[in-house]
C-alpha positions in Angstrom: -43.4 13.2 61.0 -43.6 10.4 58.4 -42.1 11.1 55.0 -44.4 11.6 52.1 -44.9 8.5 49.9 -42.7 8.8 46.7 -44.6 9.3 43.5 -43.3 6.9 40.8 -42.4 8.7 37.6 -43.7 6.4 34.8 -41.4 8.1 32.2 -38.4 7.6 34.4 -39.4 4.0 35.1 -39.7 3.4 31.3 -36.3 5.0 30.8 -34.9 2.5 33.3 -36.5 -0.4 31.5 -35.2 0.8 28.2 -31.6 1.0 29.4 -31.8 -2.6 30.6 -32.3 -3.9 27.0 -28.6 -4.6 26.2 -29.1 -8.0 24.5 -31.3 -9.2 21.7 -32.3 -12.8 20.9 -32.3 -14.0 17.3 -35.2 -16.3 17.1 -34.4 -17.8 13.7 -36.3 -20.3 11.6 -37.4 -23.1 13.8 -37.0 -24.9 17.1 -36.9 -28.3 15.6 -33.4 -29.7 16.3 -33.3 -32.1 13.4 -34.4 -29.3 11.0 -31.7 -27.0 12.4 -29.1 -29.7 11.7 -30.2 -29.9 8.1 -30.2 -26.1 7.8 -26.8 -25.9 9.4 -25.3 -28.3 6.9 -27.0 -26.6 4.0 -25.9 -23.0 4.9 -22.4 -24.2 5.8 -22.0 -25.7 2.3 -23.4 -22.5 0.8 -21.0 -20.4 2.9 -17.9 -22.5 2.0 -18.8 -22.3 -1.7 -19.3 -18.6 -1.4 -15.9 -18.0 0.1 -14.1 -20.4 -2.2 -15.8 -19.0 -5.3 -15.5 -15.3 -4.6 -12.1 -15.3 -3.0 -10.9 -17.7 -5.7 -12.1 -15.2 -8.4 -10.2 -12.4 -6.6 -7.1 -14.6 -6.6 -7.4 -15.4 -10.3 -7.7 -11.7 -11.2 -4.6 -10.9 -9.1 -2.3 -13.6 -10.6 -3.4 -13.7 -14.2 -2.2 -10.8 -16.4 -4.9 -11.4 -19.0 -7.5 -10.4 -16.4 -5.8 -7.1 -15.5 -8.3 -4.8 -17.0 -11.1 -2.6 -15.5 -13.9 -5.2 -16.1 -12.1 -7.8 -14.0 -11.0 -5.3 -11.4 -14.7 -4.5 -10.9 -15.5 -8.2 -10.8 -12.9 -8.9 -8.2 -14.2 -5.9 -6.1 -17.7 -7.4 -6.4 -16.4 -10.9 -5.4 -14.5 -9.5 -2.4 -17.7 -7.6 -1.4 -19.9 -10.7 -1.6 -17.5 -12.7 0.6 -17.6 -9.9 3.2 -21.4 -9.5 2.8 -22.0 -13.2 3.4 -19.5 -13.3 6.3 -21.5 -10.6 8.2 -24.6 -12.8 8.5 -23.7 -16.5 8.0 -21.2 -17.3 10.8 -23.6 -16.0 13.5 -26.5 -17.8 11.9 -24.6 -21.1 11.8 -23.6 -20.8 15.5 -27.3 -20.1 16.4 -28.5 -23.3 14.6 -26.5 -25.4 17.2 -26.3 -23.1 20.2 -28.8 -22.9 23.0 -28.0 -19.2 23.6 -28.9 -17.1 20.6 -28.3 -13.7 22.1 -26.5 -10.9 20.4 -25.4 -7.7 22.2 -26.8 -4.3 21.4 -23.4 -3.3 20.0 -23.0 -6.5 18.1 -26.5 -6.1 16.6 -25.8 -2.5 15.6 -22.4 -3.5 14.1 -24.0 -6.3 12.1 -26.7 -3.9 10.7 -24.1 -1.3 9.8 -22.0 -3.8 7.9 -24.7 -5.6 6.1 -26.5 -2.3 5.0 -23.1 -0.9 4.0 -22.2 -3.9 1.9 -25.7 -4.2 0.4 -25.8 -0.6 -0.7 -22.2 -0.8 -2.0 -23.2 -3.7 -4.2 -26.0 -1.6 -5.8 -23.6 1.2 -6.7 -20.9 -1.3 -7.8 -23.3 -3.1 -10.2 -24.2 0.3 -11.6 -20.5 1.1 -12.1 -20.0 -2.2 -13.8 -22.8 -1.4 -16.2 -21.2 1.9 -17.1 -17.9 0.1 -17.6 -19.6 -2.3 -20.1 -21.0 0.7 -21.9 -17.6 2.4 -22.3 -16.0 -0.9 -23.4 -18.6 -1.5 -26.2 -19.2 2.1 -27.3 -15.6 3.2 -27.2 -13.4 0.1 -27.6 -10.4 1.9 -29.0 -10.1 4.3 -26.0 -11.4 2.0 -23.4 -8.1 1.5 -21.5 -7.8 5.3 -21.3 -11.4 6.1 -20.5 -11.5 3.5 -17.7 -7.9 3.9 -16.4 -7.1 3.3 -12.7 -7.7 7.0 -12.1 -11.4 6.4 -13.2 -12.4 2.9 -11.9 -10.6 3.1 -8.6 -12.5 6.3 -7.5 -15.7 4.6 -8.7 -15.1 1.6 -6.5 -14.2 3.9 -3.5 -17.3 6.0 -4.1 -19.5 2.9 -4.1 -18.1 1.9 -0.7 -18.5 5.5 0.6 -22.1 5.6 -0.5 -22.7 2.3 1.1 -21.1 3.4 4.4 -23.2 6.6 4.5 -26.4 4.6 4.0 -25.3 2.1 6.6 -24.7 4.9 9.2 -28.0 6.6 8.4 -30.1 3.5 8.9 -28.1 2.2 11.9 -28.3 5.5 13.8 -32.0 5.9 12.9 -32.8 2.4 14.1 -30.8 2.3 17.4 -32.0 5.7 18.5 -35.3 4.0 19.1 -36.4 2.4 22.4 -36.6 -1.4 22.8 -38.7 -1.9 25.9 -41.4 -4.2 24.7 -39.4 -7.2 23.6 -35.8 -8.2 22.8 -36.7 -11.2 20.6 -35.9 -10.5 16.9 -37.8 -12.8 14.6 -34.9 -13.1 12.2 -31.5 -14.8 11.8 -29.7 -11.4 11.8 -30.3 -7.8 12.7 -32.3 -6.6 9.8 -34.2 -3.3 9.9 -37.9 -4.3 9.6 -37.8 -6.9 12.4 -36.1 -4.4 14.7 -38.7 -1.8 13.9 -41.4 -4.4 14.7 -40.2 -4.8 18.3 -39.5 -1.1 19.1 -41.8 0.6 21.5 -41.1 4.0 19.9 -42.9 5.6 17.1 -41.3 4.1 13.9 -43.2 6.2 11.4 -40.2 8.3 10.5 -38.0 5.2 10.2 -40.4 3.6 7.7 -40.4 6.8 5.7 -36.6 7.0 5.8 -36.3 3.3 4.7 -38.8 3.7 1.9 -37.4 6.9 0.4 -33.6 6.3 0.9 -33.9 2.7 -0.5 -36.1 4.1 -3.3 -33.6 6.8 -4.2 -30.7 4.4 -4.3 -32.7 1.8 -6.3 -34.0 4.4 -8.9 -30.5 6.0 -9.2 -28.6 2.8 -9.7 -31.2 1.0 -11.8 -31.4 4.1 -14.1 -27.6 4.0 -14.7 -27.9 0.3 -15.5 -30.9 0.8 -17.9 -29.3 3.8 -19.7 -26.0 1.9 -20.1 -27.6 -1.2 -21.4 -30.0 0.8 -23.6 -27.0 2.3 -25.3 -25.3 -1.1 -25.5 -28.4 -2.5 -27.2 -28.2 0.3 -29.8 -24.6 -0.6 -30.4 -25.4 -4.3 -30.8 -28.1 -3.5 -33.4 -25.5 -1.6 -35.4 -23.1 -4.5 -35.4 -22.8 -6.5 -38.6 -20.7 -9.3 -37.2 -22.7 -12.2 -35.6 -19.6 -13.2 -33.6 -19.4 -9.6 -32.2 -23.0 -9.7 -31.2 -22.6 -13.1 -29.5 -19.6 -11.9 -27.6 -21.3 -8.8 -26.3 -24.4 -10.8 -25.3 -22.2 -13.3 -23.5 -20.4 -10.6 -21.6 -23.4 -8.4 -20.7 -25.9 -11.2 -20.2 -24.2 -12.4 -17.0 -24.1 -8.9 -15.6 -27.8 -8.3 -16.4 -28.7 -11.6 -14.7 -26.9 -10.6 -11.5 -28.4 -7.1 -11.5 -31.9 -8.4 -12.1 -31.8 -11.0 -9.3 -30.2 -8.6 -6.8 -32.3 -5.6 -7.4 -35.5 -7.7 -7.7 -35.1 -9.0 -4.1 -34.2 -5.6 -2.7 -37.2 -4.0 -4.3 -39.5 -6.8 -3.0 -38.0 -6.5 0.5 -38.0 -2.8 1.2 -40.1 -1.0 -1.4 -43.4 -1.8 0.3 -45.7 -0.3 2.9 -45.0 -1.4 6.4 -48.5 -3.0 6.7 -47.5 -5.6 4.0 -44.4 -6.8 5.9 -44.4 -10.5 6.8 -41.5 -11.3 9.1 -41.3 -15.0 8.2 -41.5 -14.4 4.5 -39.1 -11.5 4.6 -36.6 -13.5 6.6 -36.4 -16.0 3.6 -36.1 -13.1 1.1 -33.4 -11.3 3.0 -31.4 -14.6 3.4 -31.7 -15.0 -0.4 -30.0 -11.7 -1.1 -27.4 -11.8 1.7 -26.4 -15.5 1.5 -27.6 -17.1 -1.7 -26.9 -14.4 -4.2 -23.2 -14.0 -3.1 -22.9 -17.7 -3.8 -24.5 -17.4 -7.2 -22.4 -14.5 -8.4 -19.2 -16.5 -9.1 -21.3 -18.9 -11.1 -23.1 -16.2 -13.0 -19.9 -14.2 -13.8 -17.4 -17.1 -14.3 -19.1 -20.0 -16.1 -20.1 -17.8 -19.0 -16.8 -15.9 -19.2 -14.2 -17.3 -21.5 -11.3 -15.4 -20.0 -12.0 -16.6 -16.5 -12.4 -20.2 -17.6 -9.1 -20.0 -19.4 -7.4 -18.5 -16.4 -8.8 -21.3 -14.2 -7.6 -23.9 -16.7 -4.1 -22.3 -16.8 -4.0 -22.3 -12.9 -5.0 -26.0 -12.7 -2.5 -27.0 -15.4 0.3 -25.2 -13.6 -0.5 -26.8 -10.3 -0.7 -30.2 -12.0 2.7 -29.7 -13.6 4.2 -28.6 -10.3 2.8 -31.6 -8.4 4.1 -34.0 -11.1 7.6 -32.5 -11.1 7.7 -32.7 -7.2 6.5 -36.3 -7.4 
């Protein structure tokens, strides 16, 4: 007696195909080799400047006693964060500009997403904490060192990282529980959430809702802290009689407001939209701006307009010049 023909279970077959997707391909910008060389050199220069600028600022804060106050500890935490943020995305992107194989493993893609979401969200909370720090410094100058002692600003920095990590875990788990059976080509230079949702063969409705509301809550909460802090700072400025005092406050707070506006503006544009309005090519450029370009800009924004940082840099260069002269 001949055996009955086996009936193929489509669900089981789909499960088999899903488990085989263990690698993704980061398509990137272009296939034009000459353009990729130009882009490689451009982003390599940006990355080197980002590392030198941000880690240099961390080094300055560590070695110069005049910068040992909460404002500069927050600034050094932001600089270290930006160096890490850029390092999650840029090295892999640079390799892909020159390599034929642009694959990234499932684990590598999930790790990259976890880290960049963690660092991105941490930056939102850290910028809010810095705004609160400026409010305390201007409204309560006599008790500032007590009000923002290490027992206050260190937990604020740790809480920022904890909130970032929680958000990173939520989005990474929600994204990689999906099935990727249709395609493994990501139209991006790194594993961002929208392009991964675009290639999933699962229902991504809940993921889009999660992305919209979680990002919305974080943005509203952190921007509200910034707005309230700077609203109170503005009231304090209006009460000042000294023109020099007003100028100093504007100089200190203006750089922070610039950094906050640029960063939150790109985040709101990127994620606070309906899924139907996503354009992967345009969004790739925007996401590169806030993950690669903004970390490069922050040392410029916070250093060039800061008298204390410029004096610390001048002191460091003069010390090195003197040591070299003595050795010579």
